[in-house]
C-alpha positions in Angstrom: -126.6 -212.0 -222.2 -123.2 -213.5 -222.9 -120.3 -211.1 -223.2 -117.4 -213.2 -224.3 -114.5 -211.7 -226.3 -116.1 -212.5 -229.7 -119.5 -211.2 -228.5 -117.9 -208.0 -227.5 -116.3 -207.7 -230.9 -119.6 -208.4 -232.6 -121.4 -205.9 -230.4 -118.9 -203.1 -231.1 -118.8 -203.7 -234.8 -122.6 -204.0 -235.1 -123.2 -200.7 -233.3 -120.4 -198.9 -235.3 -121.6 -200.2 -238.7 -123.6 -197.8 -241.0 -126.3 -200.3 -242.0 -128.2 -198.0 -244.4 -126.2 -198.8 -247.6 -128.6 -196.3 -249.3 -126.3 -195.6 -252.3 -124.9 -199.1 -252.6 -124.9 -201.0 -255.9 -127.2 -204.0 -255.2 -127.4 -205.5 -258.7 -123.9 -206.9 -259.2 -123.3 -210.5 -260.4 -126.6 -212.3 -260.4 -128.5 -210.3 -257.8 -130.8 -208.9 -260.4 -131.4 -212.2 -262.1 -135.2 -212.1 -261.6 -137.6 -209.8 -259.9 -138.5 -211.0 -256.4 -140.3 -208.9 -253.7 -138.8 -208.1 -250.3 -135.2 -208.8 -251.3 -132.4 -208.7 -248.8 -129.8 -206.0 -249.4 -126.7 -207.9 -250.4 -124.3 -205.6 -248.6 -126.1 -206.3 -245.3 -126.0 -210.1 -245.9 -122.3 -209.9 -246.8 -121.4 -207.8 -243.7 -123.3 -210.2 -241.4 -121.7 -213.2 -242.9 -118.3 -211.7 -242.4 -119.1 -210.8 -238.8 -120.5 -214.1 -237.7 -118.7 -216.7 -239.7 -115.3 -217.7 -241.1 -114.2 -219.3 -244.3 -115.6 -222.8 -244.7 -118.4 -222.3 -242.1 -121.8 -223.7 -242.7 -124.7 -221.2 -243.0 -128.4 -221.8 -243.4 -131.1 -219.4 -244.6 -134.5 -220.9 -243.7 -136.3 -218.2 -245.8 -133.8 -218.0 -248.7 -136.2 -216.3 -251.2 -134.2 -215.5 -254.3 -130.9 -216.4 -252.7 -129.2 -213.2 -251.7 -127.7 -214.7 -248.5 -126.5 -217.7 -250.5 -124.8 -215.7 -253.2 -123.0 -213.7 -250.6 -122.0 -216.9 -248.7 -120.6 -218.3 -252.0 -118.5 -215.1 -252.5 -117.0 -215.5 -249.1 -116.2 -219.2 -249.3 -118.9 -220.3 -246.9 -120.9 -223.5 -247.3 -124.6 -222.6 -247.3 -128.0 -224.1 -247.6 -131.1 -222.2 -248.6 -134.6 -223.4 -247.7 -137.8 -222.1 -249.2 -141.3 -223.6 -249.9 -141.7 -221.7 -253.2 -140.4 -223.5 -256.3 -140.0 -220.1 -257.9 -137.7 -218.9 -255.1 -135.7 -222.1 -255.2 -135.4 -221.9 -259.0 -134.1 -218.4 -258.9 -131.8 -219.1 -255.9 -130.3 -222.2 -257.5 -129.7 -220.5 -260.8 -128.3 -217.4 -259.1 -125.6 -219.4 -257.2 -124.6 -222.0 -259.8 -121.5 -221.1 -261.8 -121.5 -222.5 -265.4 -118.6 -223.0 -267.7 -118.8 -220.0 -270.1 -117.9 -222.0 -273.2 -120.6 -224.6 -272.5 -123.1 -221.9 -271.6 -122.6 -220.0 -274.9 -122.9 -223.3 -276.8 -126.2 -224.0 -275.1 -127.5 -220.5 -275.7 -126.5 -220.7 -279.4 -128.2 -224.1 -279.8 -131.4 -223.1 -278.0 -131.6 -219.8 -279.8 -131.4 -221.6 -283.1 -134.4 -223.7 -282.1 -136.6 -220.6 -281.7 -135.1 -217.7 -283.6 -136.5 -218.8 -286.9 -139.9 -219.6 -285.5 -141.1 -216.0 -285.0 -143.5 -216.0 -287.9 -147.0 -217.6 -287.8 -146.5 -220.0 -290.7 -143.2 -221.4 -289.3 -144.5 -221.6 -285.7 -147.7 -223.3 -286.8 -145.7 -225.8 -288.7 -143.4 -226.4 -285.8 -146.3 -226.7 -283.3 -147.8 -229.7 -285.3 -144.5 -231.6 -285.3 -143.7 -234.3 -282.7 -141.3 -233.2 -280.1 -139.3 -235.3 -277.6 -141.2 -238.1 -275.8 -143.9 -238.1 -278.5 -145.3 -234.7 -277.6 -147.2 -232.6 -280.1 -147.4 -229.0 -279.0 -150.8 -228.5 -280.6 -152.2 -231.4 -278.5 -151.0 -229.8 -275.2 -153.9 -229.7 -272.8 -153.0 -226.1 -271.7 -154.5 -224.9 -275.0 -158.0 -225.6 -273.6 -157.4 -225.2 -269.9 -159.6 -222.4 -268.5 -156.8 -220.9 -266.4 -154.3 -220.6 -269.2 -156.9 -219.3 -271.6 -157.9 -216.6 -269.1 -154.4 -215.3 -268.6 -152.9 -215.7 -272.1 -154.3 -214.9 -275.5 -154.4 -217.9 -277.9 -151.5 -216.9 -280.2 -149.3 -216.0 -277.2 -150.2 -219.2 -275.3 -149.3 -221.3 -278.3 -145.8 -219.7 -278.4 -145.3 -220.1 -274.7 -146.3 -223.8 -274.8 -143.7 -224.4 -277.5 -141.0 -222.6 -275.5 -142.0 -224.4 -272.4 -141.8 -227.8 -274.0 -138.4 -227.1 -275.5 -137.1 -226.0 -272.1 -138.3 -229.3 -270.6 -136.2 -231.2 -273.1 -133.0 -229.5 -272.1 -131.0 -232.4 -270.5 -128.7 -230.5 -268.1 -130.5 -229.0 -265.1 -128.2 -226.0 -264.8 -129.0 -224.9 -268.4 -132.7 -225.8 -268.1 -132.9 -223.6 -265.0 -131.3 -220.7 -266.8 -133.9 -221.0 -269.6 -136.7 -221.5 -267.0 -135.7 -218.2 -265.2 -135.8 -216.4 -268.5 -139.2 -217.9 -269.3 -140.5 -216.8 -266.0 -139.2 -213.3 -266.5 -141.4 -212.7 -269.6 -144.6 -214.3 -268.4 -146.2 -211.2 -266.8 -145.5 -209.1 -269.8 -147.0 -211.8 -272.0 -150.1 -212.2 -269.9 -153.5 -210.5 -269.5 -152.4 -209.2 -266.1 -152.9 -205.5 -265.4 -149.6 -203.6 -265.8 -150.4 -201.0 -263.2 -150.4 -203.1 -260.1 -147.8 -205.3 -258.3 -150.6 -207.9 -257.7 -151.4 -210.1 -260.6 -154.8 -208.7 -261.4 -156.7 -209.7 -264.6 -157.2 -206.9 -267.1 -160.1 -207.7 -269.4 -159.1 -204.9 -271.7 -155.6 -206.3 -272.2 -154.5 -206.6 -275.8 -151.1 -208.3 -276.0 -149.6 -207.9 -279.5 -145.9 -208.7 -278.8 -145.2 -212.4 -279.4 -143.1 -213.9 -276.6 -140.3 -215.6 -278.6 -138.2 -212.6 -279.2 -138.6 -211.2 -275.6 -137.8 -214.7 -274.3 -134.6 -214.9 -276.3 -133.6 -211.4 -275.1 -134.3 -212.5 -271.5 -132.3 -215.7 -272.0 -129.4 -213.6 -273.2 -129.6 -211.3 -270.2 -129.8 -214.1 -267.7 -127.0 -216.1 -269.3 -124.7 -213.0 -269.3 -125.4 -212.6 -265.5 -124.7 -216.2 -264.8 -121.5 -216.0 -266.8 -120.2 -213.5 -264.2 -120.0 -216.3 -261.7 -116.5 -217.8 -262.0 -116.8 -221.6 -262.1 -113.0 -221.9 -261.5 -112.8 -219.5 -258.5 -111.2 -221.5 -255.7 -112.8 -219.2 -253.1 -116.4 -220.0 -254.3 -118.4 -221.7 -251.5 -120.5 -224.8 -251.8 -124.2 -223.9 -252.1 -127.3 -226.1 -252.0 -131.0 -225.0 -252.3 -133.8 -227.1 -250.9 -137.5 -226.8 -251.4 -138.8 -227.4 -247.9 -140.6 -225.8 -245.0 -138.6 -223.6 -242.6 -140.4 -225.4 -239.8 -138.7 -228.6 -240.7 -135.1 -227.9 -241.9 -133.4 -230.9 -243.4 -130.1 -230.5 -241.4 -128.6 -232.5 -238.6 -128.6 -231.3 -235.0 -125.7 -229.0 -233.9 -124.3 -228.8 -237.4 -124.7 -225.2 -238.5 -122.4 -222.3 -237.7 -124.9 -219.5 -238.4 -128.5 -219.0 -239.4 -128.8 -215.8 -241.4 -132.2 -214.7 -242.9 -134.5 -211.9 -243.8 -137.9 -213.4 -242.8 -141.2 -212.6 -244.6 -143.3 -209.6 -243.6 -146.3 -211.6 -242.3 -149.2 -210.7 -244.7 -147.6 -207.6 -246.2 -145.9 -209.2 -249.2 -148.1 -211.9 -250.9 -145.3 -214.0 -252.3 -147.5 -216.7 -253.9 -149.9 -214.0 -255.3 -147.0 -212.0 -256.9 -145.5 -215.1 -258.4 -148.9 -216.6 -259.5 -148.1 -216.9 -263.2 -144.6 -218.3 -262.8 -145.7 -220.7 -260.1 -148.5 -222.2 -262.3 -146.1 -222.7 -265.2 -143.7 -224.5 -262.8 -146.5 -226.9 -262.0 -147.3 -225.5 -258.5 -150.7 -224.7 -257.0 -150.4 -221.0 -255.9 -153.3 -221.3 -253.6 -152.0 -224.3 -251.9 -148.6 -222.8 -251.6 -150.1 -219.6 -250.1 -151.8 -221.7 -247.4 -148.5 -223.2 -246.4 -146.2 -220.2 -246.5 -145.3 -218.5 -243.3 -147.5 -215.4 -243.4 -149.5 -216.7 -246.3 -153.3 -216.3 -246.8 -152.9 -212.6 -245.9 -156.7 -211.9 -245.9 -157.5 -214.6 -243.4 -158.4 -213.5 -239.8 -155.7 -215.6 -238.2 -152.8 -214.5 -240.5 -150.8 -213.1 -237.6 -151.4 -216.0 -235.3 -150.4 -218.5 -238.1 -147.3 -216.5 -238.9 -146.3 -216.5 -235.2 -146.7 -220.2 -235.0 -144.7 -221.0 -238.1 -142.1 -218.3 -237.2 -141.7 -219.8 -233.7 -141.2 -223.3 -235.2 -138.5 -221.9 -237.5 -136.6 -220.4 -234.6 -136.9 -223.7 -232.7 -135.4 -225.4 -235.8 -132.7 -222.8 -235.9 -131.8 -223.6 -232.3 -131.8 -227.3 -233.0 -129.5 -227.1 -236.0 -127.0 -224.5 -234.6 -123.9 -225.7 -232.9 -123.3 -224.5 -229.4 -121.9 -221.0 -229.8 -123.5 -220.7 -233.2 -125.2 -217.4 -234.3 -128.5 -216.4 -235.7 -129.2 -213.2 -237.5 -132.6 -211.9 -238.5 -133.5 -208.6 -240.1 -137.2 -207.7 -239.6 -139.5 -204.7 -240.1 -142.7 -203.9 -238.3 -145.4 -204.3 -240.9 -149.0 -203.1 -241.0 -151.5 -206.0 -241.2 -155.2 -205.3 -241.5 -154.5 -201.7 -240.3 -152.6 -202.8 -237.3 -148.9 -202.3 -236.7 -147.3 -205.6 -235.8 -144.1 -205.4 -233.6 -142.3 -208.1 -235.5 -139.0 -207.2 -233.8 -140.5 -207.8 -230.3 -142.1 -211.0 -231.6 -138.8 -212.2 -232.9 -137.0 -211.5 -229.6 -139.7 -213.3 -227.6 -139.9 -216.4 -229.9 -136.1 -216.6 -230.1 -135.9 -216.5 -226.3 -138.5 -219.2 -226.0 -136.5 -221.3 -228.5 -133.4 -221.0 -226.3 -131.5 -218.3 -228.2 -129.8 -215.4 -226.4 -129.9 -211.9 -227.8 -126.4 -210.4 -228.2 -127.1 -207.1 -229.7 -129.7 -205.3 -231.9 -129.7 -202.2 -233.9 -131.9 -200.4 -236.4 -131.6 -199.1 -239.9 -133.9 -196.6 -241.6 -136.7 -198.4 -243.3 -138.0 -197.9 -246.8 -141.7 -197.6 -247.3 -142.5 -200.7 -249.2 -145.7 -201.5 -251.0 -148.4 -202.8 -248.7 -146.8 -201.7 -245.5 -145.6 -198.6 -243.7 -142.4 -199.7 -241.9 -140.5 -196.8 -240.4 -137.4 -198.9 -239.7 -135.9 -202.3 -239.8 -134.4 -204.2 -236.9 -131.2 -206.2 -237.1 -131.2 -208.8 -234.4 -128.1 -210.9 -233.4 -128.6 -214.1 -231.3 -126.4 -216.9 -230.1 -127.0 -220.5 -229.1 -125.5 -220.8 -225.6 
């Protein structure tokens, strides 16, 4: 274990830090932009960023999820890249960390709202759905009207409304505004669907009777999302440069020895089924949830080899982290010990072992009291600090 001056400072501050943050406000700025399971506590991310890096440093989060680490890097003038295989995660993370000029944003919201606000009645929407939209598209001819998957999860009247909204979003020319509308659209999908309301998993409810049309809820969500994005100051000189890449953590698109710190909150093996929870949104984004689940680290949670596959992918991510870190660069991982198929998995020890195999040296570790999350029984979470020699 290296014990240089900076390491000693990190060790002392890590061990002295109260990592619980049990009463901390975690929904400031855009942190509550969209629901996402297993979120990183922003105060922990912020403290780690401050401990391990300096202004202008380059940080990578190989499992960026909804972008908590990235937003905290931006707030502290760090350059950062987030990597995630899920198009839903990258959509949220990109929207969460992209400041938009307030005047332009309000203009966009006003124009987009005008397109939909007067189409809440059947006769008006039916007339609209038969009109040609951009690129010669007729909403009534959209193949999703007769697709078995869409017909299963959405009742006909609601599906028609959603298709119209979706097609209008696709015509928004500027990506940053299109992303804002897409996040708001994703936010209402579950409530508009035939999914059972009593479970976190997306389970079909054959008794579902959805009577609330989605246009007004969408406009409400659009207003909420835009208000959050508006809290990001586009003219703040301290705002860091952020990029979000849809890619596999086992193949990070970054040069060798170019990163100052890797900071991440890895997935909990099979305990949080990310593709399953995001099923509805992923499908509307054009993704194949089953295919994504087979590729995610810790995906296919019901398979016999889920732990072995997780360990393989996780180990490759740590090897990638070693490759991209500069000499003396740091890696931080916060992990819990989840229960998978009734077996407690020592993910902290797995992390130590795989990190060591990759060439990383453990500087210090500590624990914080865990919160019993759905689908696992973690008693605590482990905060692990490594260095590339």
